C-alpha positions in Angstrom: 102.1 -149.9 137.0 105.2 -148.1 136.8 106.5 -146.8 133.5 109.5 -149.0 132.3 111.8 -148.7 129.3 111.1 -152.4 128.9 107.4 -151.9 128.1 105.6 -155.0 127.2 107.9 -157.3 129.3 107.1 -155.4 132.4 103.3 -156.0 131.6 104.0 -159.8 130.9 105.9 -160.1 134.1 103.2 -158.4 136.1 100.5 -160.6 134.5 102.7 -163.7 135.3 103.2 -162.4 138.8 99.5 -161.9 139.5 98.7 -165.4 138.2 101.2 -166.9 140.4 99.8 -165.0 143.4 96.2 -166.0 142.4 97.3 -169.8 142.3 98.8 -169.4 145.7 95.7 -167.8 147.3 94.0 -171.2 146.5 96.1 -172.8 149.1 95.4 -170.3 151.9 94.9 -172.0 155.4 93.6 -171.0 158.8 94.1 -172.4 162.3 92.3 -171.1 165.4 94.5 -167.9 165.8 96.4 -167.7 162.4 95.7 -167.2 158.8 98.4 -168.8 156.4 98.2 -166.9 153.2 100.2 -166.1 150.0 102.8 -163.4 150.5 102.3 -160.1 148.4 104.5 -157.2 147.4 103.1 -155.4 150.4 104.7 -157.7 152.7 108.4 -156.8 151.6 109.1 -154.2 154.2 108.1 -156.3 157.1 109.6 -159.4 155.6 112.9 -157.4 155.2 112.7 -156.2 158.7 112.8 -159.9 160.0 115.7 -160.9 157.8 117.7 -158.0 159.0 117.1 -158.7 162.6 120.2 -160.8 163.9 118.2 -162.3 166.8 115.7 -163.9 164.3 118.5 -164.9 161.7 121.0 -166.4 164.1 119.8 -169.9 163.3 118.7 -169.5 159.7 121.3 -170.8 157.2 124.7 -169.3 157.9 123.1 -167.0 160.6 123.7 -163.9 158.5 121.2 -160.9 158.3 119.8 -159.9 154.9 119.5 -156.5 153.5 116.3 -155.0 151.8 117.4 -156.2 148.2 118.3 -159.8 149.4 114.9 -160.0 151.3 113.1 -159.1 148.1 115.1 -161.7 146.4 114.2 -164.3 148.9 110.5 -163.2 148.9 110.5 -163.7 145.2 112.1 -167.1 145.6 109.2 -168.2 148.1 106.6 -167.0 145.5 108.6 -168.8 142.6 108.7 -172.0 144.8 105.0 -172.1 144.9 104.8 -172.0 141.1 107.5 -174.6 140.5 106.5 -177.2 143.2 102.9 -176.5 144.1 103.6 -175.8 147.7 105.8 -173.4 149.6 106.0 -171.1 152.6 102.9 -169.1 153.6 102.8 -165.6 155.3 101.6 -166.0 158.7 99.0 -163.4 160.1 97.6 -163.4 163.6 94.0 -163.2 163.1 93.1 -161.0 166.1 95.4 -158.2 165.0 95.7 -159.0 161.3 99.6 -158.4 161.9 102.1 -160.2 159.5 104.1 -162.3 162.1 106.2 -164.9 160.1 106.4 -167.5 157.4 105.7 -171.2 157.9 105.3 -173.9 155.4 107.2 -176.3 153.1 110.0 -176.1 150.8 112.2 -178.1 148.7 114.5 -176.3 146.3 116.7 -178.2 143.8 119.4 -180.1 145.8 117.6 -180.1 149.2 117.6 -183.3 151.0 113.7 -183.6 151.3 110.7 -181.6 151.8 111.4 -179.5 154.6 108.8 -178.2 157.1 110.1 -174.6 158.2 109.0 -171.8 160.4 110.2 -168.3 161.1 108.4 -165.8 163.3 109.0 -162.2 164.5 110.7 -162.4 167.8 107.7 -160.6 169.5 105.5 -163.5 168.8 108.0 -166.2 170.2 106.6 -168.3 173.1 102.9 -168.0 172.2 102.6 -171.3 170.5 102.3 -169.9 166.9 105.1 -171.9 165.3 103.7 -175.2 166.5 100.2 -174.2 165.6 101.1 -173.0 162.2 103.4 -175.9 161.4 101.1 -178.5 162.4 98.6 -177.2 159.7 101.4 -176.9 157.2 102.6 -180.5 158.1 98.9 -181.8 157.6 98.8 -180.0 154.3 102.0 -181.4 153.2 101.0 -185.0 153.9 97.5 -184.7 152.3 98.4 -182.7 149.2 102.1 -183.6 148.6 102.0 -187.2 149.6 105.7 -187.5 150.5 107.0 -190.6 152.7 108.3 -188.1 155.3 108.9 -184.3 156.0 112.1 -183.1 157.5 113.2 -180.1 159.4 116.8 -178.9 159.5 117.5 -177.2 162.8 120.7 -175.5 164.2 121.9 -177.7 167.2 121.8 -174.4 169.4 118.1 -173.6 168.5 116.4 -175.0 171.6 113.1 -173.3 170.6 112.9 -174.9 167.3 113.8 -178.3 168.4 111.0 -178.2 170.9 108.6 -177.3 168.3 109.8 -180.2 166.1 109.2 -182.5 169.1 105.7 -181.1 169.8 104.9 -181.9 166.1 105.9 -185.5 166.6 109.2 -185.1 164.6 112.3 -187.3 165.9 116.0 -186.5 165.6 117.4 -188.4 162.6 120.9 -187.4 162.0 123.3 -184.4 162.0 124.3 -183.2 158.6 126.4 -180.5 156.9 124.2 -178.6 154.7 125.2 -175.4 152.8 128.4 -175.4 155.0 126.4 -175.5 158.2 126.0 -178.4 160.7 122.4 -179.0 161.6 120.3 -181.6 163.2 117.8 -183.2 160.8 114.4 -184.0 162.4 112.0 -186.4 160.4 108.4 -187.2 160.6 107.1 -190.3 158.6 103.9 -190.0 156.6 100.9 -191.5 158.5 100.0 -195.0 157.4 96.7 -195.1 155.4 
């Protein structure tokens, strides 16, 4: 642990952070080719690399890249979301290589229009079916553990690849909405009847 003038506050933060990560690991999932696991502080450089890539970020939010500090803040937000909601975004590892290749999962921060099923992969792993494979597992987790009436995905109208993933998952176009100043397609899938 690093020394800090804050002393005991740093120790308390570290213990809280470790407990949050432990509770997240209880939710790890696997598919045939992927491991969906909690993010750790060791993932920050790879995560920051993705968020600094204009090709990856062009359809995420306002389409802006993020610097290392902004990526760190976003990763902390992802970890905090798990603590507050009991679900969130997983780090996605390719089983064969052990490489961290993306994030997939569910999120619903304050003010969001519903629980969103989301995916983001390193561009070197596009076109391999990983987004559909991981999102299908996250979708099943969402319906089985969170019990919502529906899940949504907000997708930039020009993001044909993500639209195809949503359609493969059984999601249907619902409406166009302006969210955070960006016009997006809202896709929806209803919970299966019991």
